[in-house]
N, C-alpha and C positions, 0 to 999 in steps of 0.2 A: 202140839206145837211142831213136833218133828215132821208130821205129815204136811203141815202148812209150809214149813220151810223148804221141804223137798219139792213141793208141787206148785208153788206160787212164785212168779218171777219178781214181783215188787216187794222186796224185803221190808220196806217201810209200811206196808199194809198189813203185815202179819198180826200185829196187836189188835187192829180193828177187826180183822177176820176172826181172830180168836173170840173177841167179844160177841160178834155176830153168831158164831157157832154156839156159844154159851146161851145166847138169847133163844135161838131156835130149839136147842135141846131143852131148855127150861120150859118153853111154851108147849113143846110136845109132851114133856113129862107131866105137865099139869093135866093133860088129857089121859095119859097112860104111861106108867113107868116101863121103859124098855126092858125086855128080858136079857138082852146082851148089850150092856151100856157101851163097851168099847167099840163094838161093831157099829152101833147106832151113832156114836160120836164121829167115827171115821166116815161113815156114809153121809152124815150131815155136813161135815167139812167138805167132802167131795162134791156134794150137790151145791154147796155154796160157791165153790170155785167154778163149777160149770156155769152157774147162774151169772157170776161175775164176768166170765169170758163172753157169754152170750150178750150180756148187757153192754159191755165195752166194745165188742166186736173187734178185738185186738188182733186175733189171728183167724184167718179164714179156715173154715172146717177142712177144706181140701189140704191145707198146709199141715194141719194137725194129723191127718191121716198118713202123711209121709214124713215122719220125724227124721229119718235118715237123710232125706234131701235137704233138710234144714241144717244138718250138721249138729243137731242138739244131742246132748248126752241123754240116753234113755236108761232109766233105772229100772231094774227088775221089780215087779210088784212084790210087796211083802206078803207074808202068809195070811194076813187079815183080808187082803184083796182076794186071794184064792178062795177063802172061806165064804166071803160075801158073794163072789161070782157063782160058786157052787150052790149056795142057798137060793140065789135068784133063779138059776137054771132049774133047780129042783122044783121050786114053786111054779115057775112058768110051765114046765112039763106037766105038773099036776093040774094046773088050770087049763092047759090045752086038752088034756085027757077028759076033762069034764064038759067040754063043748060038744054040742050035737055034731055028728059026723060030717055033714055037708058044710056046716059053719067052720069046723076045724079045718077041713080041706081047703076052703076058700082062704082062710087066714094063712095057712102054711104056704099055699101057692103064691100069695101076694107078699107076705112079710119075709118068708125064708127063701122061696124060689125066685122072687122078684118079678113075677109075671104081671102083665097089664090086666085091666079089667076085661078087655076083649079076649085075651088069651085064656083067662080063667073061665070066662063064660063059654068059650068054645070047648075047652077041656072038660068042663063039668056038664055041658049040654043045657045051660040055663041062660037067662037074659042077663045083660050087664046090670040092670036094676036089681035083680035078685042077688047078683054078686055083691053089689054095694050094700044091700040089706044084710047079707051074711057077714060081710066085713065089719059093718057098724056094730052089729050085735056081738060078734066075736071079740072085737077090740074092747068094747065096753065091758064084756064079761071078764076078759083078761085083766083089764085095769082094776075092776072091782076085786077080783081074786088077789091081785098083787098088792094093791094099795088101799083096799078097803072102800068104804062108802065115800064116793067122791062128791056127793051132793053138798056136804059141809064145806068142801073146798071151793065149789062153784059159787056158793053164797057169799064167800069172803072176797070174791073178785069184783 
């Protein structure tokens, strides 16, 4: 509840958000009990808030990137956020390390360095179609490594 109070602007929605977090956690726990329940609950609450903001389109993403310009009070993230972030980065690095070298290079150049397909193709000496193939395969492999089998999620859509 503290996380929801600190991170959601509509205080009247907090009880509904809490119930939705409970529902999501319950549904996930039916498939598999999380190893770290507190972290799992906080991540679920975070994802729910992100989903709500996206759905409502209340604040443009550009405004969120510059909170100082909005004059909003920024609270330092708690230790649970640091733990979650370190775990995600560790898993991402491990997943990147498992990619084939050319695929990994294309993903890093696109996602981290921000190069265009044309720039990646020129740097790697391959066609833009091959860049696209490397990126598709790499992103799919990273998603699989980080989030598990996504075919079950696609069926539910």
